[in-house]
KEKE-14530 format. One record per atom (N, C-alpha, C): residue number from 1; residue in one letter; x negated, y negated, z. Coordinates in pm, 1 decimal. Last residue first. Layout:
BEGIN
<rec n="NUM" res="A" east="X" north="Y" up="Z"/>
...
This chain:
BEGIN
<rec n="72" res="S" east="2671.8" north="-8395.9" up="-2897.6"/>
<rec n="72" res="S" east="2802.6" north="-8445.4" up="-2938.3"/>
<rec n="72" res="S" east="2801.8" north="-8583.1" up="-2989.8"/>
<rec n="71" res="A" east="2419.8" north="-8346.0" up="-2792.7"/>
<rec n="71" res="A" east="2444.3" north="-8313.6" up="-2935.2"/>
<rec n="71" res="A" east="2579.9" north="-8370.0" up="-2987.3"/>
<rec n="70" res="P" east="2442.1" north="-8410.2" up="-2523.5"/>
<rec n="70" res="P" east="2368.7" north="-8503.3" up="-2612.8"/>
<rec n="70" res="P" east="2387.9" north="-8473.8" up="-2758.8"/>
<rec n="69" res="E" east="2616.3" north="-8180.6" up="-2433.4"/>
<rec n="69" res="E" east="2654.3" north="-8322.4" up="-2429.2"/>
<rec n="69" res="E" east="2574.1" north="-8410.8" up="-2527.2"/>
<rec n="68" res="E" east="2478.7" north="-7935.4" up="-2434.7"/>
<rec n="68" res="E" east="2582.5" north="-7958.5" up="-2534.7"/>
<rec n="68" res="E" east="2622.5" north="-8109.2" up="-2546.8"/>
<rec n="67" res="N" east="2311.5" north="-7936.2" up="-2214.6"/>
<rec n="67" res="N" east="2252.6" north="-7924.2" up="-2352.6"/>
<rec n="67" res="N" east="2352.0" north="-7958.3" up="-2456.5"/>
<rec n="66" res="Q" east="2499.3" north="-7949.9" up="-2010.8"/>
<rec n="66" res="Q" east="2406.7" north="-8063.6" up="-2029.5"/>
<rec n="66" res="Q" east="2341.5" north="-8061.8" up="-2172.3"/>
<rec n="65" res="T" east="2623.6" north="-7700.7" up="-2040.1"/>
<rec n="65" res="T" east="2701.9" north="-7824.6" up="-2063.1"/>
<rec n="65" res="T" east="2609.2" north="-7944.8" up="-2081.1"/>
<rec n="64" res="K" east="2404.1" north="-7535.0" up="-1972.6"/>
<rec n="64" res="K" east="2465.6" north="-7532.0" up="-2105.3"/>
<rec n="64" res="K" east="2546.0" north="-7657.4" up="-2136.9"/>
<rec n="63" res="M" east="2363.8" north="-7607.9" up="-1707.0"/>
<rec n="63" res="M" east="2255.5" north="-7624.8" up="-1805.0"/>
<rec n="63" res="M" east="2313.4" north="-7623.2" up="-1951.8"/>
<rec n="62" res="M" east="2605.8" north="-7521.1" up="-1598.5"/>
<rec n="62" res="M" east="2565.1" north="-7661.9" up="-1590.9"/>
<rec n="62" res="M" east="2458.5" north="-7695.4" up="-1696.3"/>
<rec n="61" res="Q" east="2578.0" north="-7248.0" up="-1636.8"/>
<rec n="61" res="Q" east="2693.2" north="-7317.9" up="-1699.6"/>
<rec n="61" res="Q" east="2659.4" north="-7467.0" up="-1700.3"/>
<rec n="60" res="I" east="2360.8" north="-7193.7" up="-1478.2"/>
<rec n="60" res="I" east="2353.7" north="-7169.2" up="-1617.4"/>
<rec n="60" res="I" east="2460.4" north="-7246.8" up="-1692.1"/>
<rec n="59" res="R" east="2469.7" north="-7260.6" up="-1224.1"/>
<rec n="59" res="R" east="2352.2" north="-7329.0" up="-1276.3"/>
<rec n="59" res="R" east="2340.3" north="-7314.0" up="-1429.1"/>
<rec n="58" res="K" east="2677.4" north="-7073.6" up="-1199.9"/>
<rec n="58" res="K" east="2707.0" north="-7212.9" up="-1204.6"/>
<rec n="58" res="K" east="2591.6" north="-7297.6" up="-1262.2"/>
<rec n="57" res="E" east="2515.3" north="-6838.4" up="-1194.0"/>
<rec n="57" res="E" east="2608.9" north="-6857.5" up="-1305.6"/>
<rec n="57" res="E" east="2655.5" north="-7005.5" up="-1317.6"/>
<rec n="56" res="L" east="2372.5" north="-6884.5" up="-960.3"/>
<rec n="56" res="L" east="2301.9" north="-6874.4" up="-1089.2"/>
<rec n="56" res="L" east="2393.6" north="-6898.2" up="-1207.5"/>
<rec n="55" res="R" east="2584.8" north="-6876.4" up="-772.5"/>
<rec n="55" res="R" east="2502.6" north="-6995.0" up="-789.2"/>
<rec n="55" res="R" east="2427.3" north="-6997.6" up="-919.6"/>
<rec n="54" res="E" east="2675.7" north="-6609.9" up="-809.6"/>
<rec n="54" res="E" east="2761.8" north="-6726.0" up="-838.8"/>
<rec n="54" res="E" east="2684.6" north="-6854.9" up="-859.0"/>
<rec n="53" res="K" east="2441.9" north="-6480.5" up="-718.6"/>
<rec n="53" res="K" east="2494.6" north="-6456.0" up="-857.1"/>
<rec n="53" res="K" east="2587.9" north="-6572.2" up="-897.8"/>
<rec n="52" res="W" east="2438.3" north="-6560.9" up="-453.1"/>
<rec n="52" res="W" east="2329.3" north="-6601.9" up="-544.2"/>
<rec n="52" res="W" east="2374.7" north="-6583.6" up="-693.1"/>
<rec n="51" res="E" east="2672.8" north="-6431.9" up="-363.3"/>
<rec n="51" res="E" east="2657.1" north="-6576.5" up="-355.2"/>
<rec n="51" res="E" east="2547.1" north="-6630.7" up="-447.5"/>
<rec n="50" res="T" east="2615.3" north="-6164.5" up="-407.2"/>
<rec n="50" res="T" east="2726.2" north="-6227.8" up="-482.5"/>
<rec n="50" res="T" east="2715.0" north="-6379.8" up="-475.9"/>
<rec n="49" res="R" east="2395.9" north="-6136.5" up="-230.5"/>
<rec n="49" res="R" east="2379.6" north="-6113.5" up="-377.1"/>
<rec n="49" res="R" east="2488.4" north="-6177.7" up="-453.1"/>
<rec n="48" res="L" east="2515.9" north="-6182.4" up="15.6"/>
<rec n="48" res="L" east="2411.1" north="-6275.5" up="-34.4"/>
<rec n="48" res="L" east="2390.7" north="-6259.4" up="-185.6"/>
<rec n="47" res="K" east="2678.8" north="-5956.1" up="26.8"/>
<rec n="47" res="K" east="2740.1" north="-6087.5" up="20.7"/>
<rec n="47" res="K" east="2639.7" north="-6190.7" up="-30.2"/>
<rec n="46" res="P" east="2487.1" north="-5748.5" up="36.6"/>
<rec n="46" res="P" east="2586.0" north="-5763.1" up="-81.0"/>
<rec n="46" res="P" east="2646.6" north="-5898.4" up="-89.0"/>
<rec n="45" res="L" east="2345.2" north="-5811.0" up="282.9"/>
<rec n="45" res="L" east="2283.9" north="-5820.6" up="146.9"/>
<rec n="45" res="L" east="2382.9" north="-5828.3" up="31.9"/>
<rec n="44" res="A" east="2432.5" north="-5778.4" up="532.3"/>
<rec n="44" res="A" east="2483.3" north="-5903.0" up="469.0"/>
<rec n="44" res="A" east="2428.7" north="-5909.1" up="324.2"/>
<rec n="43" res="S" east="2539.7" north="-5453.2" up="647.5"/>
<rec n="43" res="S" east="2443.1" north="-5546.6" up="599.0"/>
<rec n="43" res="S" east="2501.3" north="-5663.9" up="524.3"/>
<rec n="42" res="R" east="2725.2" north="-5267.4" up="714.4"/>
<rec n="42" res="R" east="2718.3" north="-5390.2" up="793.6"/>
<rec n="42" res="R" east="2623.5" north="-5495.2" up="739.4"/>
<rec n="41" res="Q" east="2658.1" north="-5067.9" up="533.2"/>
<rec n="41" res="Q" east="2785.4" north="-5133.7" up="523.3"/>
<rec n="41" res="Q" east="2790.8" north="-5260.5" up="601.5"/>
<rec n="40" res="Q" east="2403.0" north="-4988.2" up="627.9"/>
<rec n="40" res="Q" east="2415.5" north="-5051.0" up="497.4"/>
<rec n="40" res="Q" east="2551.1" north="-5124.4" up="479.0"/>
<rec n="39" res="R" east="2486.4" north="-4868.6" up="867.4"/>
<rec n="39" res="R" east="2395.3" north="-4984.6" up="870.0"/>
<rec n="39" res="R" east="2403.1" north="-5066.0" up="739.9"/>
<rec n="38" res="E" east="2633.7" north="-4656.8" up="769.5"/>
<rec n="38" res="E" east="2703.4" north="-4753.6" up="852.3"/>
<rec n="38" res="E" east="2615.3" north="-4884.1" up="854.9"/>
<rec n="37" res="K" east="2422.8" north="-4511.6" up="654.0"/>
<rec n="37" res="K" east="2539.4" north="-4558.7" up="565.8"/>
<rec n="37" res="K" east="2613.7" north="-4669.9" up="643.5"/>
<rec n="36" res="E" east="2276.3" north="-4451.1" up="876.1"/>
<rec n="36" res="E" east="2218.9" north="-4535.3" up="762.1"/>
<rec n="36" res="E" east="2324.4" north="-4589.1" up="675.8"/>
<rec n="35" res="T" east="2448.9" north="-4291.0" up="1014.9"/>
<rec n="35" res="T" east="2410.6" north="-4415.3" up="1076.0"/>
<rec n="35" res="T" east="2346.5" north="-4506.8" up="969.1"/>
<rec n="34" res="Q" east="2459.6" north="-4072.8" up="827.2"/>
<rec n="34" res="Q" east="2580.4" north="-4145.0" up="869.6"/>
<rec n="34" res="Q" east="2546.8" north="-4282.2" up="923.5"/>
<rec n="33" res="L" east="2196.2" north="-3983.7" up="823.0"/>
<rec n="33" res="L" east="2260.5" north="-4029.5" up="700.1"/>
<rec n="33" res="L" east="2377.1" north="-4116.7" up="731.4"/>
<rec n="32" res="H" east="2178.1" north="-3897.3" up="1095.1"/>
<rec n="32" res="H" east="2092.0" north="-3998.4" up="1044.6"/>
<rec n="32" res="H" east="2150.4" north="-4061.0" up="919.7"/>
<rec n="31" res="K" east="2365.4" north="-3692.6" up="1100.8"/>
<rec n="31" res="K" east="2384.2" north="-3806.0" up="1185.1"/>
<rec n="31" res="K" east="2299.7" north="-3924.6" up="1136.1"/>
<rec n="30" res="T" east="2246.0" north="-3512.0" up="918.8"/>
<rec n="30" res="T" east="2376.6" north="-3568.9" up="889.2"/>
<rec n="30" res="T" east="2401.7" north="-3693.7" up="971.9"/>
<rec n="29" res="Q" east="2012.6" north="-3457.8" up="1054.8"/>
<rec n="29" res="Q" east="1999.5" north="-3521.2" up="931.7"/>
<rec n="29" res="Q" east="2135.0" north="-3582.5" up="894.3"/>
<rec n="28" res="K" east="2111.7" north="-3324.2" up="1283.9"/>
<rec n="28" res="K" east="2034.6" north="-3447.9" up="1295.3"/>
<rec n="28" res="K" east="2029.8" north="-3529.3" up="1172.1"/>
<rec n="27" res="E" east="2239.0" north="-3104.3" up="1157.3"/>
<rec n="27" res="E" east="2315.8" north="-3197.9" up="1235.2"/>
<rec n="27" res="E" east="2243.6" north="-3332.7" up="1252.3"/>
<rec n="26" res="I" east="2014.8" north="-2972.3" up="1048.3"/>
<rec n="26" res="I" east="2118.1" north="-3029.1" up="955.1"/>
<rec n="26" res="I" east="2204.4" north="-3130.2" up="1028.4"/>
<rec n="25" res="T" east="1885.9" north="-2901.4" up="1288.4"/>
<rec n="25" res="T" east="1825.0" north="-2985.1" up="1191.8"/>
<rec n="25" res="T" east="1924.1" north="-3053.2" up="1094.0"/>
<rec n="24" res="K" east="2081.1" north="-2736.5" up="1405.9"/>
<rec n="24" res="K" east="2040.6" north="-2862.3" up="1470.5"/>
<rec n="24" res="K" east="1971.6" north="-2958.6" up="1377.3"/>
<rec n="23" res="E" east="2077.6" north="-2530.9" up="1212.9"/>
<rec n="23" res="E" east="2203.0" north="-2605.6" up="1241.2"/>
<rec n="23" res="E" east="2173.5" north="-2738.5" up="1313.8"/>
<rec n="22" res="W" east="1814.8" north="-2442.6" up="1233.0"/>
<rec n="22" res="W" east="1858.1" north="-2508.3" up="1110.6"/>
<rec n="22" res="W" east="1992.8" north="-2584.2" up="1128.6"/>
<rec n="21" res="F" east="1819.4" north="-2342.4" up="1503.8"/>
<rec n="21" res="F" east="1717.9" north="-2441.1" up="1456.0"/>
<rec n="21" res="F" east="1772.8" north="-2517.6" up="1337.8"/>
<rec n="20" res="D" east="2015.7" north="-2147.4" up="1484.4"/>
<rec n="20" res="D" east="2029.6" north="-2259.2" up="1575.9"/>
<rec n="20" res="D" east="1940.0" north="-2374.0" up="1532.1"/>
<rec n="19" res="T" east="1895.1" north="-1974.2" up="1302.8"/>
<rec n="19" res="T" east="2020.5" north="-2036.6" up="1265.9"/>
<rec n="19" res="T" east="2042.1" north="-2163.2" up="1356.2"/>
<rec n="18" res="L" east="1668.8" north="-1894.1" up="1458.1"/>
<rec n="18" res="L" east="1652.9" north="-1966.1" up="1328.7"/>
<rec n="18" res="L" east="1781.2" north="-2036.4" up="1287.0"/>
<rec n="17" res="E" east="1794.7" north="-1772.2" up="1671.9"/>
<rec n="17" res="E" east="1710.7" north="-1890.0" up="1695.4"/>
<rec n="17" res="E" east="1687.3" north="-1969.5" up="1566.8"/>
<rec n="16" res="E" east="1912.6" north="-1562.2" up="1537.7"/>
<rec n="16" res="E" east="1997.9" north="-1658.9" up="1605.6"/>
<rec n="16" res="E" east="1915.5" north="-1788.0" up="1631.6"/>
<rec n="15" res="T" east="1691.2" north="-1424.9" up="1446.3"/>
<rec n="15" res="T" east="1781.0" north="-1482.3" up="1345.1"/>
<rec n="15" res="T" east="1872.6" north="-1586.7" up="1411.4"/>
<rec n="14" res="E" east="1580.9" north="-1340.7" up="1685.7"/>
<rec n="14" res="E" east="1506.7" north="-1433.4" up="1607.7"/>
<rec n="14" res="E" east="1595.0" north="-1499.8" up="1502.5"/>
<rec n="13" res="C" east="1768.4" north="-1153.6" up="1776.4"/>
<rec n="13" res="C" east="1753.7" north="-1276.0" up="1853.4"/>
<rec n="13" res="C" east="1672.6" north="-1381.7" up="1775.7"/>
<rec n="12" res="G" east="1743.2" north="-945.5" up="1576.8"/>
<rec n="12" res="G" east="1864.5" north="-1026.0" up="1593.8"/>
<rec n="12" res="G" east="1843.2" north="-1157.0" up="1665.9"/>
<rec n="11" res="F" east="1430.5" north="-948.5" up="1405.2"/>
<rec n="11" res="F" east="1518.4" north="-899.6" up="1507.7"/>
<rec n="11" res="F" east="1636.1" north="-996.5" up="1523.1"/>
<rec n="10" res="V" east="1278.3" north="-850.9" up="1113.4"/>
<rec n="10" res="V" east="1337.8" north="-968.2" up="1183.3"/>
<rec n="10" res="V" east="1441.3" north="-914.4" up="1280.9"/>
<rec n="9" res="E" east="978.3" north="-701.2" up="1034.0"/>
<rec n="9" res="E" east="1118.2" north="-680.8" up="1072.5"/>
<rec n="9" res="E" east="1165.1" north="-809.6" up="1148.3"/>
<rec n="8" res="F" east="775.9" north="-777.8" up="767.0"/>
<rec n="8" res="F" east="795.6" north="-782.9" up="908.8"/>
<rec n="8" res="F" east="944.6" north="-764.1" up="933.9"/>
<rec n="7" res="R" east="574.5" north="-628.1" up="517.8"/>
<rec n="7" res="R" east="708.3" north="-672.5" up="558.0"/>
<rec n="7" res="R" east="720.9" north="-668.9" up="710.4"/>
<rec n="6" res="V" east="311.2" north="-728.6" up="322.9"/>
<rec n="6" res="V" east="348.4" north="-667.0" up="448.6"/>
<rec n="6" res="V" east="484.1" north="-718.2" up="484.6"/>
<rec n="5" res="Y" east="142.7" north="-749.5" up="76.4"/>
<rec n="5" res="Y" east="285.4" north="-745.1" up="86.1"/>
<rec n="5" res="Y" east="331.4" north="-671.7" up="209.9"/>
<rec n="4" res="Q" east="-126.8" north="-728.8" up="95.3"/>
<rec n="4" res="Q" east="-76.5" north="-862.1" up="66.6"/>
<rec n="4" res="Q" east="81.4" north="-868.4" up="85.9"/>
<rec n="3" res="S" east="-206.5" north="-474.2" up="103.8"/>
<rec n="3" res="S" east="-195.1" north="-542.0" up="231.5"/>
<rec n="3" res="S" east="-137.7" north="-683.4" up="217.2"/>
<rec n="2" res="N" east="-46.3" north="-222.1" up="-76.3"/>
<rec n="2" res="N" east="-119.8" north="-345.9" up="-87.1"/>
<rec n="2" res="N" east="-97.4" north="-426.8" up="41.5"/>
<rec n="1" res="M" east="-87.1" north="117.0" up="0.2"/>
<rec n="1" res="M" east="4.1" north="1.4" up="-1.9"/>
<rec n="1" res="M" east="-87.8" north="-126.6" up="0.8"/>
């Protein structure tokens, strides 16, 4: 038998420990994702982006009207 492929038996108590470990890991990750999502929802960034977008649009419109007035 090739020594590279040694099979180890997994006992019942070890599988319970593994499942507990992964369930806790998944639970932690889920909580982290939820808190991150809540943080992003409370963020003022989307409001700031819309305000700046409106300002830029007004500025562009003002520049266009200024360029059109001398030509008339």
